[in-house]
C-alpha positions, 0 to 999 in steps of 0.5 A: 847567880843573877841580880834577880836571884839576888834580889830574891835572897834579900826578901827572905827572912832569919830562919829561911836564911839560915836554911839556904846557907845550911842547904849549900854548905851542905851541898859544898860538903857532898861535891868535896866529897864527890871530888876526892873519890872522882864522881863529880862531873862538873867541878866548876859546882865547887866553884859556885857553891862558894861563891853562893855561900859567899854572897848568902853570908855577906846578905846575913850579915848586912841583914843584921847590921841593918837592924 
């Protein structure tokens, strides 16, 4: 995730942030299932998804702390 993308995420509202976190969590779950059945070609996608989820949750906590 580039710095430009992180800046865009910082501008999300609380509801949009929660929605984005749910989307990433759902995608991560689906990718884990694909990996376990041998259908996931890009295993690095799991790593990227986990990192994206951590970034989103960090931004969410930071925005809550500022308010």
